[in-house]
All heavy atoms as TSV, in Angstrom:
chain	resi	resn	atom	element	x	y	z
A	1	MET	N	N	132.917	113.245	91.576
A	1	MET	CA	C	132.787	111.818	91.851
A	1	MET	C	C	131.330	111.396	91.655
A	1	MET	O	O	130.413	112.088	92.080
A	1	MET	CB	C	133.247	111.515	93.274
A	1	MET	CG	C	133.141	110.041	93.635
A	1	MET	SD	S	133.687	109.684	95.314
A	1	MET	CE	C	135.426	109.581	95.021
A	2	ARG	N	N	131.148	110.283	91.033
A	2	ARG	CA	C	129.804	109.761	90.753
A	2	ARG	C	C	129.178	109.161	92.002
A	2	ARG	O	O	129.851	108.523	92.803
A	2	ARG	CB	C	129.902	108.693	89.663
A	2	ARG	CG	C	128.559	108.178	89.245
A	2	ARG	CD	C	128.696	107.257	88.042
A	2	ARG	NE	N	127.366	106.861	87.640
A	2	ARG	CZ	C	126.953	105.610	87.615
A	2	ARG	NH1	N	127.771	104.642	87.897
A	2	ARG	NH2	N	125.728	105.318	87.250
A	3	GLU	N	N	127.871	109.368	92.165
A	3	GLU	CA	C	127.133	108.752	93.272
A	3	GLU	C	C	127.198	107.238	93.134
A	3	GLU	O	O	127.274	106.708	92.028
A	3	GLU	CB	C	125.675	109.204	93.258
A	3	GLU	CG	C	125.484	110.672	93.543
A	3	GLU	CD	C	125.770	111.042	94.975
A	3	GLU	OE1	O	125.490	110.241	95.880
A	3	GLU	OE2	O	126.285	112.143	95.193
A	4	SER	N	N	127.111	106.536	94.249
A	4	SER	CA	C	127.244	105.079	94.225
A	4	SER	C	C	126.055	104.388	93.570
A	4	SER	O	O	126.181	103.289	93.077
A	4	SER	CB	C	127.435	104.541	95.645
A	4	SER	OG	O	126.236	104.680	96.378
A	5	GLY	N	N	124.895	105.022	93.588
A	5	GLY	CA	C	123.718	104.389	93.016
A	5	GLY	C	C	122.997	103.491	94.000
A	5	GLY	O	O	122.047	102.813	93.648
A	6	PHE	N	N	123.459	103.490	95.242
A	6	PHE	CA	C	122.843	102.676	96.283
A	6	PHE	C	C	122.352	103.568	97.409
A	6	PHE	O	O	122.938	104.602	97.698
A	6	PHE	CB	C	123.842	101.666	96.863
A	6	PHE	CG	C	124.196	100.565	95.923
A	6	PHE	CD1	C	125.280	100.670	95.081
A	6	PHE	CD2	C	123.433	99.409	95.869
A	6	PHE	CE1	C	125.607	99.659	94.203
A	6	PHE	CE2	C	123.749	98.384	95.001
A	6	PHE	CZ	C	124.840	98.509	94.162
A	7	LEU	N	N	121.259	103.149	98.039
A	7	LEU	CA	C	120.745	103.828	99.223
A	7	LEU	C	C	121.017	102.960	100.441
A	7	LEU	O	O	120.880	101.745	100.385
A	7	LEU	CB	C	119.238	104.056	99.101
A	7	LEU	CG	C	118.741	104.917	97.942
A	7	LEU	CD1	C	117.215	104.975	97.973
A	7	LEU	CD2	C	119.326	106.303	97.996
A	8	ARG	N	N	121.373	103.607	101.527
A	8	ARG	CA	C	121.543	102.915	102.807
A	8	ARG	C	C	120.254	103.047	103.612
A	8	ARG	O	O	119.359	103.805	103.256
A	8	ARG	CB	C	122.708	103.527	103.576
A	8	ARG	CG	C	124.038	103.347	102.879
A	8	ARG	CD	C	125.118	104.096	103.630
A	8	ARG	NE	N	126.364	104.022	102.898
A	8	ARG	CZ	C	127.474	103.515	103.419
A	8	ARG	NH1	N	127.502	103.088	104.658
A	8	ARG	NH2	N	128.562	103.478	102.693
A	9	ALA	N	N	120.186	102.332	104.703
A	9	ALA	CA	C	118.985	102.330	105.541
A	9	ALA	C	C	118.601	103.741	105.985
A	9	ALA	O	O	117.421	104.092	105.998
A	9	ALA	CB	C	119.176	101.424	106.753
A	10	GLU	N	N	119.603	104.557	106.334
A	10	GLU	CA	C	119.322	105.916	106.798
A	10	GLU	C	C	118.599	106.722	105.720
A	10	GLU	O	O	117.700	107.512	106.015
A	10	GLU	CB	C	120.613	106.621	107.212
A	10	GLU	CG	C	121.271	106.037	108.445
A	10	GLU	CD	C	122.066	104.758	108.160
A	10	GLU	OE1	O	122.394	104.479	106.980
A	10	GLU	OE2	O	122.336	104.014	109.120
A	11	GLN	N	N	119.003	106.526	104.471
A	11	GLN	CA	C	118.378	107.259	103.376
A	11	GLN	C	C	116.956	106.757	103.118
A	11	GLN	O	O	116.054	107.543	102.842
A	11	GLN	CB	C	119.235	107.141	102.118
A	11	GLN	CG	C	120.581	107.839	102.283
A	11	GLN	CD	C	121.592	107.375	101.273
A	11	GLN	OE1	O	121.896	106.196	101.193
A	11	GLN	NE2	N	122.106	108.309	100.496
A	12	VAL	N	N	116.763	105.441	103.223
A	12	VAL	CA	C	115.424	104.868	103.057
A	12	VAL	C	C	114.520	105.357	104.182
A	12	VAL	O	O	113.365	105.724	103.951
A	12	VAL	CB	C	115.477	103.322	103.003
A	12	VAL	CG1	C	114.076	102.723	103.001
A	12	VAL	CG2	C	116.263	102.858	101.777
A	13	MET	N	N	115.049	105.404	105.411
A	13	MET	CA	C	114.293	105.906	106.554
A	13	MET	C	C	113.801	107.328	106.287
A	13	MET	O	O	112.636	107.651	106.528
A	13	MET	CB	C	115.169	105.923	107.819
A	13	MET	CG	C	115.494	104.583	108.384
A	13	MET	SD	S	116.772	104.663	109.673
A	13	MET	CE	C	116.062	105.809	110.825
A	14	LYS	N	N	114.712	108.172	105.790
A	14	LYS	CA	C	114.379	109.579	105.554
A	14	LYS	C	C	113.356	109.717	104.425
A	14	LYS	O	O	112.394	110.469	104.559
A	14	LYS	CB	C	115.649	110.351	105.207
A	14	LYS	CG	C	115.452	111.819	105.063
A	14	LYS	CD	C	116.764	112.525	104.799
A	14	LYS	CE	C	116.546	114.010	104.606
A	14	LYS	NZ	N	117.799	114.711	104.332
A	15	GLU	N	N	113.558	109.002	103.336
A	15	GLU	CA	C	112.652	109.083	102.185
A	15	GLU	C	C	111.231	108.667	102.553
A	15	GLU	O	O	110.269	109.284	102.114
A	15	GLU	CB	C	113.133	108.178	101.050
A	15	GLU	CG	C	114.224	108.746	100.206
A	15	GLU	CD	C	113.781	109.922	99.351
A	15	GLU	OE1	O	112.646	109.917	98.825
A	15	GLU	OE2	O	114.586	110.847	99.208
A	16	MET	N	N	111.114	107.596	103.342
A	16	MET	CA	C	109.800	107.015	103.622
A	16	MET	C	C	109.251	107.397	104.998
A	16	MET	O	O	108.133	107.026	105.330
A	16	MET	CB	C	109.866	105.497	103.473
A	16	MET	CG	C	110.286	105.068	102.074
A	16	MET	SD	S	110.205	103.300	101.841
A	16	MET	CE	C	108.428	103.115	101.590
A	17	GLN	N	N	110.076	108.077	105.791
A	17	GLN	CA	C	109.708	108.453	107.156
A	17	GLN	C	C	109.271	107.229	107.958
A	17	GLN	O	O	108.158	107.168	108.499
A	17	GLN	CB	C	108.633	109.529	107.138
A	17	GLN	CG	C	109.087	110.788	106.463
A	17	GLN	CD	C	108.034	111.867	106.434
A	17	GLN	OE1	O	106.886	111.663	106.817
A	17	GLN	NE2	N	108.412	113.042	105.962
A	18	ILE	N	N	110.181	106.248	108.019
A	18	ILE	CA	C	109.929	104.987	108.714
A	18	ILE	C	C	111.067	104.687	109.668
A	18	ILE	O	O	112.096	105.367	109.654
A	18	ILE	CB	C	109.763	103.816	107.699
A	18	ILE	CG1	C	110.987	103.702	106.806
A	18	ILE	CG2	C	108.491	104.014	106.863
A	18	ILE	CD1	C	110.986	102.503	105.870
A	19	SER	N	N	110.883	103.648	110.472
A	19	SER	CA	C	111.907	103.247	111.429
A	19	SER	C	C	113.057	102.532	110.729
A	19	SER	O	O	112.932	102.075	109.587
A	19	SER	CB	C	111.301	102.302	112.472
A	19	SER	OG	O	110.987	101.053	111.871
A	20	ARG	N	N	114.175	102.430	111.425
A	20	ARG	CA	C	115.350	101.720	110.899
A	20	ARG	C	C	115.014	100.259	110.613
A	20	ARG	O	O	115.394	99.715	109.585
A	20	ARG	CB	C	116.502	101.817	111.894
A	20	ARG	CG	C	117.769	101.116	111.430
A	20	ARG	CD	C	118.904	101.287	112.426
A	20	ARG	NE	N	119.171	102.672	112.732
A	20	ARG	CZ	C	119.984	103.451	112.021
A	20	ARG	NH1	N	120.604	102.971	110.988
A	20	ARG	NH2	N	120.179	104.715	112.361
A	21	GLN	N	N	114.281	99.627	111.517
A	21	GLN	CA	C	113.908	98.224	111.344
A	21	GLN	C	C	113.090	98.026	110.073
A	21	GLN	O	O	113.330	97.105	109.297
A	21	GLN	CB	C	113.118	97.738	112.561
A	21	GLN	CG	C	112.706	96.289	112.494
A	21	GLN	CD	C	111.933	95.863	113.735
A	21	GLN	OE1	O	111.613	96.655	114.608
A	21	GLN	NE2	N	111.632	94.585	113.814
A	22	LYS	N	N	112.137	98.901	109.832
A	22	LYS	CA	C	111.301	98.807	108.640
A	22	LYS	C	C	112.132	99.084	107.381
A	22	LYS	O	O	111.932	98.440	106.345
A	22	LYS	CB	C	110.129	99.792	108.733
A	22	LYS	CG	C	109.165	99.715	107.582
A	22	LYS	CD	C	108.415	98.394	107.557
A	22	LYS	CE	C	107.373	98.392	106.467
A	22	LYS	NZ	N	106.671	97.123	106.375
A	23	ALA	N	N	113.068	100.023	107.468
A	23	ALA	CA	C	113.931	100.330	106.318
A	23	ALA	C	C	114.742	99.106	105.918
A	23	ALA	O	O	114.838	98.779	104.729
A	23	ALA	CB	C	114.853	101.497	106.647
A	24	TYR	N	N	115.315	98.402	106.903
A	24	TYR	CA	C	116.088	97.204	106.591
A	24	TYR	C	C	115.193	96.109	106.010
A	24	TYR	O	O	115.602	95.376	105.107
A	24	TYR	CB	C	116.833	96.691	107.822
A	24	TYR	CG	C	118.133	97.419	108.058
A	24	TYR	CD1	C	118.322	98.195	109.195
A	24	TYR	CD2	C	119.175	97.327	107.142
A	24	TYR	CE1	C	119.518	98.865	109.405
A	24	TYR	CE2	C	120.369	97.993	107.351
A	24	TYR	CZ	C	120.535	98.758	108.485
A	24	TYR	OH	O	121.721	99.423	108.687
A	25	LYS	N	N	113.978	96.022	106.488
A	25	LYS	CA	C	113.040	95.025	105.951
A	25	LYS	C	C	112.743	95.310	104.471
A	25	LYS	O	O	112.720	94.395	103.648
A	25	LYS	CB	C	111.744	95.031	106.768
A	25	LYS	CG	C	110.765	93.967	106.355
A	25	LYS	CD	C	109.541	93.957	107.267
A	25	LYS	CE	C	108.567	92.874	106.832
A	25	LYS	NZ	N	107.392	92.806	107.693
A	26	ILE	N	N	112.537	96.568	104.147
A	26	ILE	CA	C	112.272	96.952	102.759
A	26	ILE	C	C	113.497	96.696	101.892
A	26	ILE	O	O	113.387	96.175	100.780
A	26	ILE	CB	C	111.822	98.425	102.689
A	26	ILE	CG1	C	110.411	98.540	103.273
A	26	ILE	CG2	C	111.872	98.949	101.252
A	26	ILE	CD1	C	109.938	99.946	103.496
A	27	ILE	N	N	114.681	97.033	102.395
A	27	ILE	CA	C	115.916	96.779	101.652
A	27	ILE	C	C	116.069	95.292	101.371
A	27	ILE	O	O	116.396	94.896	100.244
A	27	ILE	CB	C	117.138	97.335	102.414
A	27	ILE	CG1	C	117.113	98.861	102.381
A	27	ILE	CG2	C	118.441	96.798	101.822
A	27	ILE	CD1	C	118.126	99.527	103.276
A	28	ARG	N	N	115.820	94.465	102.369
A	28	ARG	CA	C	115.912	93.003	102.164
A	28	ARG	C	C	114.924	92.537	101.102
A	28	ARG	O	O	115.260	91.737	100.221
A	28	ARG	CB	C	115.665	92.258	103.476
A	28	ARG	CG	C	116.876	92.157	104.361
A	28	ARG	CD	C	116.675	91.172	105.507
A	28	ARG	NE	N	115.547	91.522	106.367
A	28	ARG	CZ	C	115.621	92.357	107.399
A	28	ARG	NH1	N	116.770	92.934	107.708
A	28	ARG	NH2	N	114.562	92.611	108.125
A	29	GLN	N	N	113.692	93.030	101.167
A	29	GLN	CA	C	112.660	92.634	100.210
A	29	GLN	C	C	113.063	93.014	98.786
A	29	GLN	O	O	112.977	92.198	97.866
A	29	GLN	CB	C	111.331	93.295	100.560
A	29	GLN	CG	C	110.231	93.001	99.547
A	29	GLN	CD	C	108.944	93.762	99.841
A	29	GLN	OE1	O	108.732	94.227	100.953
A	29	GLN	NE2	N	108.110	93.888	98.842
A	30	LEU	N	N	113.509	94.255	98.602
A	30	LEU	CA	C	113.889	94.711	97.278
A	30	LEU	C	C	115.110	93.962	96.758
A	30	LEU	O	O	115.178	93.606	95.573
A	30	LEU	CB	C	114.135	96.220	97.280
A	30	LEU	CG	C	112.916	97.090	97.582
A	30	LEU	CD1	C	113.311	98.563	97.650
A	30	LEU	CD2	C	111.800	96.867	96.574
A	31	ASN	N	N	116.071	93.693	97.641
A	31	ASN	CA	C	117.248	92.934	97.221
A	31	ASN	C	C	116.903	91.497	96.846
A	31	ASN	O	O	117.500	90.936	95.929
A	31	ASN	CB	C	118.336	92.969	98.294
A	31	ASN	CG	C	119.132	94.249	98.256
A	31	ASN	OD1	O	119.167	94.940	97.239
A	31	ASN	ND2	N	119.779	94.576	99.352
A	32	GLU	N	N	115.933	90.901	97.526
A	32	GLU	CA	C	115.479	89.556	97.146
A	32	GLU	C	C	114.862	89.577	95.755
A	32	GLU	O	O	115.098	88.670	94.957
A	32	GLU	CB	C	114.468	89.024	98.167
A	32	GLU	CG	C	115.082	88.609	99.477
A	32	GLU	CD	C	114.047	88.232	100.530
A	32	GLU	OE1	O	112.839	88.151	100.211
A	32	GLU	OE2	O	114.455	88.028	101.687
A	33	GLU	N	N	114.084	90.620	95.471
A	33	GLU	CA	C	113.492	90.758	94.140
A	33	GLU	C	C	114.585	90.900	93.081
A	33	GLU	O	O	114.538	90.239	92.033
A	33	GLU	CB	C	112.565	91.976	94.085
A	33	GLU	CG	C	111.324	91.834	94.931
A	33	GLU	CD	C	110.489	93.114	94.997
A	33	GLU	OE1	O	110.757	94.052	94.213
A	33	GLU	OE2	O	109.575	93.169	95.842
A	34	LEU	N	N	115.570	91.750	93.355
A	34	LEU	CA	C	116.661	91.953	92.400
A	34	LEU	C	C	117.479	90.674	92.203
A	34	LEU	O	O	117.829	90.328	91.069
A	34	LEU	CB	C	117.573	93.091	92.883
A	34	LEU	CG	C	117.001	94.494	92.736
A	34	LEU	CD1	C	117.821	95.498	93.539
A	34	LEU	CD2	C	116.940	94.891	91.272
A	35	ALA	N	N	117.756	89.973	93.287
A	35	ALA	CA	C	118.506	88.715	93.184
A	35	ALA	C	C	117.726	87.696	92.361
A	35	ALA	O	O	118.319	86.947	91.572
A	35	ALA	CB	C	118.821	88.173	94.580
A	36	GLY	N	N	116.427	87.674	92.525
A	36	GLY	CA	C	115.582	86.774	91.759
A	36	GLY	C	C	115.615	87.067	90.264
A	36	GLY	O	O	115.358	86.186	89.439
A	37	MET	N	N	115.956	88.309	89.922
A	37	MET	CA	C	116.075	88.697	88.510
A	37	MET	C	C	117.506	88.518	88.003
A	37	MET	O	O	117.814	88.869	86.876
A	37	MET	CB	C	115.637	90.151	88.329
A	37	MET	CG	C	114.147	90.361	88.530
A	37	MET	SD	S	113.641	92.061	88.169
A	37	MET	CE	C	114.068	92.888	89.696
A	38	GLY	N	N	118.375	88.019	88.879
A	38	GLY	CA	C	119.755	87.753	88.469
A	38	GLY	C	C	120.746	88.866	88.738
A	38	GLY	O	O	121.896	88.794	88.309
A	39	TYR	N	N	120.327	89.913	89.445
A	39	TYR	CA	C	121.232	91.015	89.750
A	39	TYR	C	C	122.033	90.728	91.013
A	39	TYR	O	O	121.565	90.042	91.920
A	39	TYR	CB	C	120.462	92.324	89.938
A	39	TYR	CG	C	119.855	92.844	88.669
A	39	TYR	CD1	C	118.513	92.618	88.374
A	39	TYR	CD2	C	120.620	93.556	87.753
A	39	TYR	CE1	C	117.950	93.083	87.195
A	39	TYR	CE2	C	120.071	94.026	86.572
A	39	TYR	CZ	C	118.730	93.790	86.299
A	39	TYR	OH	O	118.182	94.248	85.134
A	40	ILE	N	N	123.225	91.296	91.076
A	40	ILE	CA	C	124.053	91.215	92.274
A	40	ILE	C	C	123.559	92.288	93.241
A	40	ILE	O	O	123.290	93.426	92.833
A	40	ILE	CB	C	125.532	91.445	91.929
A	40	ILE	CG1	C	126.024	90.318	91.017
A	40	ILE	CG2	C	126.374	91.553	93.198
A	40	ILE	CD1	C	127.403	90.561	90.450
A	41	THR	N	N	123.424	91.941	94.513
A	41	THR	CA	C	122.956	92.895	95.519
A	41	THR	C	C	124.011	93.073	96.596
A	41	THR	O	O	124.918	92.261	96.731
A	41	THR	CB	C	121.636	92.425	96.152
A	41	THR	OG1	O	121.855	91.179	96.808
A	41	THR	CG2	C	120.546	92.272	95.106
A	42	VAL	N	N	123.872	94.133	97.365
A	42	VAL	CA	C	124.770	94.431	98.471
A	42	VAL	C	C	123.931	94.473	99.740
A	42	VAL	O	O	122.965	95.244	99.828
A	42	VAL	CB	C	125.484	95.792	98.260
A	42	VAL	CG1	C	126.386	96.108	99.443
A	42	VAL	CG2	C	126.265	95.788	96.957
A	43	GLN	N	N	124.295	93.658	100.704
A	43	GLN	CA	C	123.541	93.600	101.954
A	43	GLN	C	C	123.545	94.965	102.638
A	43	GLN	O	O	124.577	95.617	102.746
A	43	GLN	CB	C	124.157	92.561	102.888
A	43	GLN	CG	C	123.354	92.345	104.151
A	43	GLN	CD	C	123.923	91.207	104.993
A	43	GLN	OE1	O	124.744	90.440	104.537
A	43	GLN	NE2	N	123.477	91.130	106.216
A	44	GLY	N	N	122.364	95.408	103.071
A	44	GLY	CA	C	122.240	96.676	103.782
A	44	GLY	C	C	122.115	97.890	102.880
A	44	GLY	O	O	121.989	99.008	103.360
A	45	ARG	N	N	122.157	97.664	101.559
A	45	ARG	CA	C	122.001	98.745	100.597
A	45	ARG	C	C	121.077	98.270	99.485
A	45	ARG	O	O	120.976	97.086	99.221
A	45	ARG	CB	C	123.335	99.145	99.985
A	45	ARG	CG	C	124.309	99.660	101.002
A	45	ARG	CD	C	125.594	100.039	100.371
A	45	ARG	NE	N	126.555	100.413	101.397
A	45	ARG	CZ	C	127.747	100.882	101.140
A	45	ARG	NH1	N	128.137	101.038	99.891
A	45	ARG	NH2	N	128.559	101.187	102.112
A	46	VAL	N	N	120.424	99.229	98.837
A	46	VAL	CA	C	119.521	98.885	97.743
A	46	VAL	C	C	119.801	99.815	96.567
A	46	VAL	O	O	120.145	100.990	96.769
A	46	VAL	CB	C	118.038	98.957	98.182
A	46	VAL	CG1	C	117.628	100.370	98.533
A	46	VAL	CG2	C	117.129	98.373	97.132
A	47	ASN	N	N	119.676	99.294	95.377
A	47	ASN	CA	C	119.855	100.092	94.176
A	47	ASN	C	C	118.846	101.234	94.198
A	47	ASN	O	O	117.637	101.008	94.339
A	47	ASN	CB	C	119.662	99.205	92.935
A	47	ASN	CG	C	119.768	99.985	91.660
A	47	ASN	OD1	O	118.814	100.639	91.254
A	47	ASN	ND2	N	120.928	99.921	91.037
A	48	ALA	N	N	119.337	102.459	94.060
A	48	ALA	CA	C	118.482	103.638	94.174
A	48	ALA	C	C	117.416	103.681	93.080
A	48	ALA	O	O	116.242	103.976	93.364
A	48	ALA	CB	C	119.331	104.908	94.134
A	49	ASP	N	N	117.797	103.388	91.848
A	49	ASP	CA	C	116.823	103.413	90.755
A	49	ASP	C	C	115.694	102.428	91.007
A	49	ASP	O	O	114.523	102.753	90.805
A	49	ASP	CB	C	117.495	103.095	89.418
A	49	ASP	CG	C	118.437	104.190	88.955
A	49	ASP	OD1	O	118.233	105.362	89.355
A	49	ASP	OD2	O	119.363	103.876	88.204
A	50	TYR	N	N	116.043	101.229	91.464
A	50	TYR	CA	C	115.024	100.217	91.717
A	50	TYR	C	C	114.134	100.624	92.887
A	50	TYR	O	O	112.924	100.456	92.849
A	50	TYR	CB	C	115.670	98.857	91.964
A	50	TYR	CG	C	114.678	97.724	91.985
A	50	TYR	CD1	C	114.019	97.345	90.819
A	50	TYR	CD2	C	114.388	97.030	93.153
A	50	TYR	CE1	C	113.096	96.314	90.815
A	50	TYR	CE2	C	113.466	96.004	93.158
A	50	TYR	CZ	C	112.822	95.649	92.000
A	50	TYR	OH	O	111.900	94.627	92.009
A	51	PHE	N	N	114.745	101.186	93.924
A	51	PHE	CA	C	113.970	101.655	95.074
A	51	PHE	C	C	112.916	102.667	94.642
A	51	PHE	O	O	111.738	102.532	94.961
A	51	PHE	CB	C	114.898	102.279	96.123
A	51	PHE	CG	C	114.162	102.993	97.225
A	51	PHE	CD1	C	113.631	102.286	98.291
A	51	PHE	CD2	C	113.996	104.372	97.195
A	51	PHE	CE1	C	112.939	102.945	99.306
A	51	PHE	CE2	C	113.319	105.036	98.199
A	51	PHE	CZ	C	112.792	104.320	99.260
A	52	TYR	N	N	113.351	103.680	93.896
A	52	TYR	CA	C	112.413	104.727	93.483
A	52	TYR	C	C	111.360	104.194	92.516
A	52	TYR	O	O	110.209	104.600	92.567
A	52	TYR	CB	C	113.156	105.913	92.878
A	52	TYR	CG	C	113.918	106.700	93.921
A	52	TYR	CD1	C	115.306	106.762	93.884
A	52	TYR	CD2	C	113.252	107.353	94.954
A	52	TYR	CE1	C	116.008	107.480	94.847
A	52	TYR	CE2	C	113.939	108.057	95.919
A	52	TYR	CZ	C	115.318	108.115	95.857
A	52	TYR	OH	O	116.004	108.814	96.820
A	53	GLU	N	N	111.747	103.266	91.656
A	53	GLU	CA	C	110.780	102.656	90.737
A	53	GLU	C	C	109.710	101.884	91.497
A	53	GLU	O	O	108.523	102.033	91.249
A	53	GLU	CB	C	111.510	101.719	89.778
A	53	GLU	CG	C	110.596	100.999	88.810
A	53	GLU	CD	C	111.354	100.028	87.938
A	53	GLU	OE1	O	112.455	100.361	87.482
A	53	GLU	OE2	O	110.826	98.909	87.734
A	54	ARG	N	N	110.134	101.064	92.433
A	54	ARG	CA	C	109.196	100.221	93.181
A	54	ARG	C	C	108.352	101.022	94.159
A	54	ARG	O	O	107.208	100.678	94.419
A	54	ARG	CB	C	109.958	99.130	93.943
A	54	ARG	CG	C	110.521	98.057	93.050
A	54	ARG	CD	C	109.439	97.095	92.549
A	54	ARG	NE	N	109.053	96.213	93.648
A	54	ARG	CZ	C	107.837	96.157	94.169
A	54	ARG	NH1	N	106.863	96.868	93.700
A	54	ARG	NH2	N	107.584	95.333	95.175
A	55	CYS	N	N	108.911	102.067	94.718
A	55	CYS	CA	C	108.199	102.860	95.720
A	55	CYS	C	C	107.472	104.043	95.106
A	55	CYS	O	O	106.761	104.755	95.798
A	55	CYS	CB	C	109.167	103.341	96.791
A	55	CYS	SG	S	109.889	101.981	97.722
A	56	ARG	N	N	107.690	104.270	93.820
A	56	ARG	CA	C	107.047	105.363	93.082
A	56	ARG	C	C	107.347	106.731	93.667
A	56	ARG	O	O	106.495	107.591	93.735
A	56	ARG	CB	C	105.546	105.132	92.968
A	56	ARG	CG	C	105.265	103.866	92.200
A	56	ARG	CD	C	103.819	103.611	92.096
A	56	ARG	NE	N	103.674	102.258	91.521
A	56	ARG	CZ	C	102.641	101.867	90.849
A	56	ARG	NH1	N	101.640	102.673	90.658
A	56	ARG	NH2	N	102.585	100.663	90.370
A	57	TYR	N	N	108.578	106.883	94.116
A	57	TYR	CA	C	109.059	108.179	94.593
A	57	TYR	C	C	109.944	108.755	93.502
A	57	TYR	O	O	111.139	108.559	93.489
A	57	TYR	CB	C	109.870	108.034	95.886
A	57	TYR	CG	C	109.029	107.660	97.070
A	57	TYR	CD1	C	109.018	106.365	97.565
A	57	TYR	CD2	C	108.247	108.614	97.698
A	57	TYR	CE1	C	108.235	106.029	98.650
A	57	TYR	CE2	C	107.469	108.281	98.791
A	57	TYR	CZ	C	107.478	106.990	99.259
A	57	TYR	OH	O	106.714	106.662	100.337
A	58	HIS	N	N	109.339	109.489	92.581
A	58	HIS	CA	C	110.088	110.023	91.453
A	58	HIS	C	C	110.376	111.500	91.601
A	58	HIS	O	O	110.772	112.140	90.648
A	58	HIS	CB	C	109.318	109.783	90.142
A	58	HIS	CG	C	109.166	108.342	89.823
A	58	HIS	ND1	N	110.204	107.572	89.364
A	58	HIS	CD2	C	108.116	107.509	89.912
A	58	HIS	CE1	C	109.783	106.341	89.156
A	58	HIS	NE2	N	108.515	106.270	89.494
A	59	GLY	N	N	110.139	112.058	92.744
A	59	GLY	CA	C	110.446	113.469	92.966
A	59	GLY	C	C	109.720	114.409	92.033
A	59	GLY	O	O	110.208	115.471	91.724
A	60	GLY	N	N	108.537	114.010	91.582
A	60	GLY	CA	C	107.742	114.863	90.734
A	60	GLY	C	C	108.156	114.868	89.274
A	60	GLY	O	O	107.661	115.639	88.488
A	61	LYS	N	N	109.103	114.024	88.888
A	61	LYS	CA	C	109.591	114.001	87.520
A	61	LYS	C	C	108.481	113.682	86.521
A	61	LYS	O	O	108.476	114.186	85.419
A	61	LYS	CB	C	110.723	112.992	87.361
A	61	LYS	CG	C	111.983	113.394	88.073
A	61	LYS	CD	C	113.052	112.343	87.884
A	61	LYS	CE	C	114.289	112.699	88.690
A	61	LYS	NZ	N	115.290	111.643	88.632
A	62	GLU	N	N	107.538	112.854	86.916
A	62	GLU	CA	C	106.458	112.472	86.020
A	62	GLU	C	C	105.528	113.640	85.731
A	62	GLU	O	O	104.917	113.712	84.678
A	62	GLU	CB	C	105.639	111.327	86.619
A	62	GLU	CG	C	106.415	110.040	86.709
A	62	GLU	CD	C	105.610	108.947	87.387
A	62	GLU	OE1	O	104.521	109.238	87.898
A	62	GLU	OE2	O	106.096	107.823	87.420
A	63	ASN	N	N	105.425	114.560	86.671
A	63	ASN	CA	C	104.494	115.669	86.533
A	63	ASN	C	C	105.099	116.884	85.865
A	63	ASN	O	O	104.414	117.836	85.561
A	63	ASN	CB	C	103.921	116.054	87.908
A	63	ASN	CG	C	103.126	114.915	88.510
A	63	ASN	OD1	O	102.510	114.148	87.798
A	63	ASN	ND2	N	103.160	114.809	89.818
A	64	GLN	N	N	106.434	116.906	85.685
A	64	GLN	CA	C	107.089	118.052	85.075
A	64	GLN	C	C	107.054	117.930	83.563
A	64	GLN	O	O	107.133	116.851	83.009
A	64	GLN	CB	C	108.531	118.145	85.553
A	64	GLN	CG	C	108.644	118.421	87.023
A	64	GLN	CD	C	110.096	118.447	87.480
A	64	GLN	OE1	O	110.990	118.150	86.711
A	64	GLN	NE2	N	110.304	118.797	88.729
A	65	GLN	N	N	106.966	119.067	82.889
A	65	GLN	CA	C	106.963	119.072	81.431
A	65	GLN	C	C	108.130	119.811	80.880
A	65	GLN	O	O	108.701	120.644	81.413
A	65	GLN	CB	C	105.667	119.687	80.907
A	65	GLN	CG	C	104.486	118.830	81.236
A	65	GLN	CD	C	103.205	119.442	80.661
A	65	GLN	OE1	O	103.214	120.482	80.029
A	65	GLN	NE2	N	102.108	118.768	80.879
């Protein structure tokens, strides 16, 4: 089964080591940006690719050869 492509608050909390409140704030901010670009968003979830792009959490992919 394919991953949904969305992160929930719990996953954002773990990735960034932040509180639940801050995770939801970041999700709202990123979803507002995506909506402004014409994308459909899901409340309480954020597109994983966009999250990692904006937060620059690429898991070391840029440094691997």
